[in-house]
C-alpha positions in Angstrom: 24.5 3.1 17.8 23.5 -0.2 16.2 23.0 -1.6 19.7 20.4 1.1 20.5 18.2 0.1 17.5 16.3 -3.1 17.1 14.3 -4.0 13.9 10.9 -5.5 14.5 10.9 -8.3 11.8 7.1 -8.3 11.4 6.4 -4.6 11.0 9.7 -3.2 9.6 9.5 -0.3 12.0 12.5 0.8 14.0 12.8 1.3 17.8 15.1 3.5 19.8 16.4 2.5 23.3 13.1 3.5 25.0 11.2 1.1 22.6 9.6 4.1 20.8 8.4 3.3 17.3 10.3 5.3 14.7 9.6 5.3 11.0 13.2 5.1 9.9 16.5 3.8 11.2 17.7 6.4 13.6 21.4 5.9 12.6 20.5 6.9 9.0 18.6 10.0 10.0 21.4 11.1 12.3 24.0 10.4 9.6 22.0 12.6 7.2 21.6 15.4 9.8 25.3 15.4 10.6 26.1 15.5 6.9 24.1 18.7 6.6 24.9 20.4 9.9 28.1 22.3 10.8 30.8 20.1 12.4 30.6 21.9 15.7 26.9 21.0 16.2 25.8 18.4 18.7 22.4 16.8 18.3 20.4 16.0 21.4 18.6 12.6 21.5 15.1 14.2 21.5 16.0 16.1 18.3 17.1 12.8 16.6 13.8 11.1 17.6 11.6 14.1 16.6 13.4 14.6 13.3 12.7 10.9 12.6 9.0 11.3 13.4 8.8 14.5 11.4 10.2 12.8 8.3 7.7 10.0 8.8 4.9 12.5 8.9 6.1 14.2 5.7 6.1 10.7 4.1 2.6 10.1 5.3 1.4 13.4 4.0 2.9 12.9 0.6 1.4 9.4 0.4 -2.0 10.7 1.3 -1.7 13.1 -1.6 -0.6 10.3 -3.9 -3.6 8.3 -2.9 -5.8 11.1 -4.2 -4.8 10.1 -7.7 -7.2 7.7 -9.4 -4.4 5.6 -10.9 -3.0 2.4 -9.6 0.6 3.2 -10.6 2.4 6.1 -9.1 4.4 8.1 -11.7 7.3 10.4 -11.1 5.2 13.5 -12.1 2.7 12.6 -9.4 5.5 12.4 -6.8 6.9 15.7 -8.0 3.5 17.4 -7.6 3.0 15.8 -4.1 6.4 16.9 -2.8 6.2 20.4 -4.3 5.4 22.1 -0.9 8.5 20.5 0.6 10.9 20.9 -2.2 10.0 24.5 -3.1 9.4 26.1 0.3 11.8 28.9 -0.5 10.0 29.8 -3.6 6.6 29.6 -1.9 7.9 31.9 0.9 9.1 34.4 -1.7 5.8 34.4 -3.4 4.0 34.9 0.0 6.3 37.9 0.7 5.6 39.3 -2.8 1.8 39.0 -2.2 2.0 40.6 1.2 3.9 43.5 -0.2 1.4 43.9 -3.0 -1.5 43.8 -0.4 0.3 46.5 1.6 0.5 48.7 -1.5 -3.2 48.1 -2.2 -4.0 49.1 1.4 -2.0 52.3 1.0 -3.8 53.1 -2.3 -7.2 52.5 -0.5 -6.2 54.8 2.3 -5.1 57.5 -0.1 -8.4 57.2 -2.0 -10.4 57.4 1.3 -8.5 60.6 2.2 -9.3 62.0 -1.2 -12.9 61.1 -0.9 -13.1 62.8 2.6 -11.3 65.9 1.3 -13.6 66.3 -1.7 -16.8 65.6 0.3 -15.8 68.4 2.7 -15.6 70.8 -0.2 -19.2 70.1 -1.3 -22.5 71.2 0.3 -23.6 70.1 3.7 -26.1 67.5 2.6 -23.4 65.3 1.1 -21.3 65.6 4.2 -24.2 64.2 6.3 -24.5 61.3 3.8 -20.8 60.5 4.2 -21.1 60.6 8.0 -23.5 57.6 7.8 -20.8 55.5 6.3 -17.9 56.6 8.4 -16.9 54.8 11.6 -18.0 56.0 15.0 -14.4 57.2 15.8 -14.6 59.6 12.8 -18.0 60.9 14.1 -16.5 61.5 17.6 -13.5 63.4 16.1 -15.8 65.6 14.1 -17.9 66.4 17.2 -14.8 67.6 19.1 
């Protein structure tokens, strides 16, 4: 694999056999992938290249966030904050699921309240029913007409 990669001395970027610029040494990225994949997995060339590019994009995004700090020295805490979305994706997804479930519960409560309001308004005199009809959707009006 070392023959497939050439290091450009001036820019410190790596190239694969098609002379495509890659941010990291492909052999190192492939080694790390194989370390974390099952032994029976084979990695296609395009996956190796795209993983390398993806890791380069992650690095760029983290650096953009680090550049937002007004300080000239980058501290470890700043790095931790900048990498949080990547290192805590599982926790973030769990929080997203929790929020979505909570929103579903709120929607169910709203629907139950709406049904209660409709039921109580039907029990009152006709004038209030007409007032409610102004706020209901056109589908509800069509159903009432039938």
